[in-house]
TIROKE-220761 format. One record per residue: residue number from 1; x, y, z of N, C-alpha, C in turn. Coordinates in Angstrom, 1 decimal, decimal comma. Atoms other than C-alpha are relative to their C-alpha. Layout:
! TIROKE-220761
 resi   n_px   n_py   n_pz  ca_px  ca_py  ca_pz   c_px   c_py   c_pz
  NUM      X      Y      Z      X      Y      Z      X      Y      Z
...
END
This chain:
! TIROKE-220761
 resi   n_px   n_py   n_pz  ca_px  ca_py  ca_pz   c_px   c_py   c_pz
    1   -1,0   -1,0   -0,1  -16,6    0,9   -7,1   -0,6    1,1    0,9
    2    0,4   -1,1   -0,9  -16,7    3,7   -4,5   -0,5    1,2   -0,7
    3    0,5   -1,3    0,6  -18,7    6,8   -5,3    0,6    1,2    0,6
    4   -0,7   -1,1   -0,7  -17,2    9,1   -2,7    1,2   -0,5    0,7
    5   -1,3    0,4   -0,5  -13,6    9,0   -1,6    0,4    0,9    1,1
    6   -0,5   -0,8   -1,1  -12,3   10,2    1,7    1,4    0,5   -0,3
    7   -1,4   -0,3    0,4   -8,5   10,1    1,2    0,4   -1,0   -1,0
    8   -0,7    0,9    0,8   -6,5    8,6   -1,5    1,3   -0,3    0,6
    9   -1,2    0,3   -0,8   -3,7    6,8    0,3    0,9   -1,0   -0,8
   10   -0,9    0,9    0,7   -0,7    5,3   -1,6    0,9   -0,5    1,1
   11   -0,8    0,6   -1,0    1,0    2,8    0,6    1,2   -0,8   -0,8
   12   -1,1    0,8    0,4    4,5    1,4   -0,2    0,0   -1,2    0,9
   13    0,0    1,3   -0,8    5,3   -2,1    1,1    0,5    0,2    1,4
   14   -0,5   -0,2   -1,3    7,2   -0,7    4,1   -1,1    0,4    1,0
   15    1,1   -0,5   -0,8    4,0    0,9    5,4   -1,1   -1,1    0,0
   16    1,1    0,9    0,1    1,5   -1,7    4,1    0,2   -1,2    0,9
   17   -0,3    1,2   -0,8    3,2   -4,6    6,0   -0,5    0,2    1,4
   18    0,5   -0,3   -1,4    2,1   -2,8    9,2   -1,5   -0,4    0,1
   19    1,4    0,5   -0,1   -1,5   -3,8    8,3   -0,1   -1,4    0,4
   20    0,1    1,4   -0,2   -0,7   -7,4    8,6    0,8   -0,5    1,2
   21   -0,8    0,4   -1,2    1,8   -7,5   11,5    0,1    1,2    0,8
   22   -0,1   -1,1   -1,0    1,9   -5,4   14,6    1,5    0,5    0,1
   23   -1,2   -0,7   -0,1    4,7   -2,9   14,4   -0,3    1,5    0,3
   24    0,2   -1,4   -0,2    5,2    0,8   15,2   -0,7    0,6   -1,2
   25    0,8   -0,6    1,1    2,6    2,6   13,1   -1,1   -0,9   -0,5
   26    1,0    0,9    0,4    0,3   -0,4   12,7   -1,4    0,6    0,2
   27    1,3   -0,6   -0,3   -2,7    1,3   14,3   -0,4    1,1   -1,0
   28    0,3   -1,1    1,0   -2,4    4,3   12,0   -0,3   -0,6   -1,4
   29    0,3    0,7    1,3   -2,2    2,1    8,9   -1,3   -0,7    0,0
   30    1,2    0,7   -0,1   -5,0   -0,1   10,0   -1,2    0,9    0,0
   31    1,1   -1,0   -0,1   -7,2    2,9   10,7   -0,3    0,5   -1,4
   32    0,2   -0,5    1,4   -6,7    4,3    7,1   -0,6   -1,1   -0,8
   33    0,5    1,1    0,8   -7,3    0,9    5,6   -1,4   -0,5    0,3
   34    1,3    0,5   -0,4  -10,4    0,1    7,5   -1,1    1,0   -0,3
   35    1,0   -1,0    0,3  -12,1    3,4    6,6   -0,5   -0,2   -1,5
   36    0,5    0,3    1,3  -14,3    2,4    3,7   -0,1    1,2   -1,0
   37    0,0   -1,2    0,9  -14,3    6,0    2,3    1,4    0,2   -0,6
   38   -1,4   -0,2    0,6  -10,5    5,8    1,7    0,2   -0,9   -1,2
   39   -0,4    0,8    1,2   -9,1    4,6   -1,6    1,5   -0,3    0,3
   40   -1,3    0,5   -0,2   -6,0    2,5   -1,0    0,7   -0,4   -1,3
   41   -0,7    0,2    1,3   -3,6    2,6   -3,9    1,4   -0,7    0,3
   42   -1,3    0,6   -0,1   -0,6    0,3   -4,2    0,6   -0,3   -1,4
   43   -0,6    0,3    1,3    1,9   -0,3   -7,0   -0,1   -1,5   -0,2
   44    0,0    1,4    0,3    1,8   -3,7   -8,8    1,2   -0,7    0,7
   45   -1,2    0,6   -0,6    5,3   -4,4   -7,5   -0,1   -0,3    1,5
   46    0,2    0,2   -1,4    4,0   -4,1   -4,0   -0,4   -1,5    0,4
   47    0,3    1,4   -0,2    2,6   -7,6   -4,3    1,2   -0,9    0,2
   48   -1,3    0,7   -0,1    6,1   -9,0   -4,8    0,7    0,4    1,2
   49   -0,7   -0,5   -1,2    7,6   -6,8   -2,1   -0,6   -0,5    1,3
   50    0,6    0,5   -1,2    5,0   -7,9    0,4    0,3   -1,5    0,2
   51   -0,3    1,4   -0,1    5,6  -11,6   -0,3    1,4   -0,1    0,6
   52   -1,4    0,0   -0,5    9,3  -10,9    0,3    0,1    0,4    1,4
   53    0,0   -0,5   -1,4    8,6   -9,0    3,5   -0,5   -1,1    0,9
   54    0,6    1,1   -0,8    6,4  -11,8    4,8    1,0   -1,1    0,1
   55   -1,0    1,1    0,0    9,1  -14,4    3,9    1,2    0,4    0,9
   56   -1,1   -0,5   -0,9   11,8  -12,3    5,7   -0,4   -0,2    1,5
   57    0,5    0,1   -1,4    9,6  -12,3    8,8    0,0   -1,5    0,5
   58   -0,1    1,5   -0,4    9,4  -16,2    8,7    1,4   -0,4    0,2
   59   -1,4    0,4   -0,2   13,1  -16,6    8,1    0,7    0,6    1,2
   60   -0,5   -0,6   -1,2   13,9  -14,2   10,9   -0,7   -0,5    1,3
   61    0,7    0,6   -1,2   11,5  -16,2   13,2   -0,8    1,1    0,7
   62    0,9   -1,0   -0,6    9,4  -13,1   13,8   -1,5   -0,4    0,0
   63    1,3    0,5    0,2    6,3  -14,9   12,6    0,0   -1,5   -0,2
   64    0,0    1,4    0,3    5,2  -18,5   12,3   -0,5   -0,3   -1,5
   65    0,5    0,3    1,3    4,3  -20,3    9,1   -1,5    0,2   -0,1
   66    1,5   -0,3    0,0    0,6  -20,1   10,1   -0,3    1,5   -0,2
   67    0,2   -1,5    0,1    0,9  -16,3   10,5    0,3    0,4   -1,4
   68   -0,4   -0,3    1,4    2,6  -16,1    7,1   -1,1   -0,4   -0,9
   69    1,1    0,4    0,9   -0,2  -18,1    5,4   -1,2    0,9    0,2
   70    1,2   -0,9   -0,2   -2,9  -16,0    7,1    0,2    1,4   -0,6
   71   -0,3   -1,3    0,6   -1,2  -12,7    6,0   -0,1   -0,1   -1,5
   72    0,0    0,2    1,5   -0,8  -14,1    2,4   -1,5    0,0   -0,4
   73    1,4    0,1    0,4   -4,5  -15,0    2,3   -0,7    1,4    0,1
   74    0,6   -1,3   -0,2   -5,5  -11,6    3,7    0,4    1,0   -1,1
   75   -0,4   -1,0    1,0   -3,4   -9,6    1,2   -0,6   -0,3   -1,3
   76    0,6    0,4    1,2   -4,7  -11,6   -1,7   -1,4    0,5   -0,1
   77    1,4   -0,5   -0,1   -8,3  -10,8   -0,6    0,0    1,5   -0,1
   78    0,0   -1,5    0,0   -7,4   -7,1   -0,1    0,3    0,5   -1,4
   79   -0,3   -0,4    1,3   -5,8   -6,9   -3,5   -1,2   -0,2   -1,0
   80    1,1    0,2    0,9   -8,8   -8,4   -5,2   -1,2    0,9    0,3
   81    1,2   -0,7   -0,4  -11,4   -6,4   -3,2    0,1    1,4    0,5
   82   -0,1   -1,3   -0,6  -10,0   -3,3   -1,7    1,1    0,9   -0,6
   83   -1,1   -0,9    0,5   -6,7   -2,0   -3,2   -0,2    0,3   -1,4
   84   -0,1   -0,3    1,4   -6,4   -0,2   -6,4    1,5   -0,1   -0,4
   85   -1,3    0,2    0,4   -3,3   -1,4   -8,2    0,3    0,9   -1,2
   86   -0,5   -0,9    1,1   -1,3    0,9  -10,5    1,3   -0,6   -0,4
   87   -1,3    0,4    0,6    1,5    0,0  -12,8    0,9    1,3    0,0
   88   -0,9   -1,1    0,0    4,4    2,3  -12,2    1,2   -0,3   -0,9
   89   -1,1    0,2    0,9    6,8    2,4  -15,2    0,8    1,2   -0,2
   90   -0,8   -1,2    0,2    9,6    4,7  -16,1   -0,6    0,9   -1,0
   91    0,7   -0,8    1,0    7,6    5,8  -19,1   -1,1    0,8    0,6
   92    1,1   -0,7   -0,6    4,6    6,7  -17,0    0,6    1,2    0,9
   93   -0,6   -1,0   -0,8    6,9    8,6  -14,6    0,5    1,2   -0,8
   94   -0,6   -1,1    0,9    8,7   10,5  -17,4   -1,1    0,8   -0,6
   95    1,1   -0,7    0,6    5,4   11,3  -19,1   -0,6    1,0    1,0
   96    0,6   -0,9   -1,0    3,9   12,8  -15,9    0,9    1,1    0,4
   97   -1,0   -1,0   -0,4    7,1   14,6  -15,0    0,1    1,1   -1,1
   98   -0,3   -0,9    1,1    7,5   16,1  -18,4   -1,3    0,8   -0,5
   99    1,2   -0,6    0,5    3,9   16,9  -19,4   -1,1    0,4    1,0
  100    1,1   -0,3   -1,0    1,8   17,0  -16,3    0,5    0,4    1,3
  101   -0,5   -0,5   -1,3    4,0   18,5  -13,7   -0,9    0,9    0,8
  102    0,9   -0,9   -0,7    1,7   21,3  -12,9   -1,3   -0,6    0,5
  103    1,2    0,7   -0,4   -1,4   19,1  -12,9    0,3   -0,9    1,2
  104   -0,4    0,8   -1,1    0,5   16,7  -10,6    0,1    0,8    1,3
  105   -0,1   -0,9   -1,2    1,3   19,5   -8,2   -1,3    0,4    0,5
  106    1,3   -0,4   -0,4   -2,3   20,6   -8,1   -0,7   -1,2    0,6
  107    0,7    1,2   -0,5   -3,5   17,0   -7,5    0,7   -0,6    1,2
  108   -0,8    0,7   -1,0   -0,7   16,0   -5,1   -0,5    0,2    1,4
  109    0,5   -0,2   -1,4   -2,4   17,4   -2,0   -1,1   -0,9    0,3
  110    1,0    1,0   -0,2   -5,2   14,9   -2,5    0,5   -1,4    0,3
  111   -0,6    1,4   -0,2   -2,9   11,9   -2,3    0,9    0,0    1,1
  112   -0,9    0,2   -1,1   -1,2   10,8    0,8    0,9   -1,2   -0,4
  113   -1,0    1,1    0,3    2,0    8,8    0,1    0,5   -0,4    1,4
  114   -0,3    0,5   -1,3    2,6    6,6    3,1    1,2   -1,0   -0,2
  115   -1,2    0,8    0,0    6,0    5,2    3,6    0,5   -0,2    1,4
  116   -0,5    0,3   -1,3    7,8    3,8    6,6    0,6    1,3    0,6
  117   -0,6   -1,2   -0,4    9,5    7,2    6,8   -1,0    1,0    0,5
  118    1,0   -0,9   -0,4    6,2    8,9    7,3   -0,7   -0,3    1,3
  119    0,8    0,5   -1,2    5,0    6,9   10,3    0,8    0,2    1,2
END
């Protein structure tokens, strides 16, 4: 486990897919992901969303089956070795909103939420 962290970056699937396929914003995402000081956080559901995004790219003929399999292999490795997975449940959200709002606000500047809308 990392002892010092540069940035904590939460990536949703719309941003994380840019690590695996060249799109607008890919260089920015790849730069954050390749910095070993950064902690990359994804929700558990992102695994499913990424598989769906990869499958859409195959169906739309944007990528080949070989590119699909390469991306799947890469993301499995990254999930096992690089990403920190978090379970996001309505109970967790409600608990944080109701009891830790002030603490979340103080901590939120440390976390970068990266969505397609941010790139």
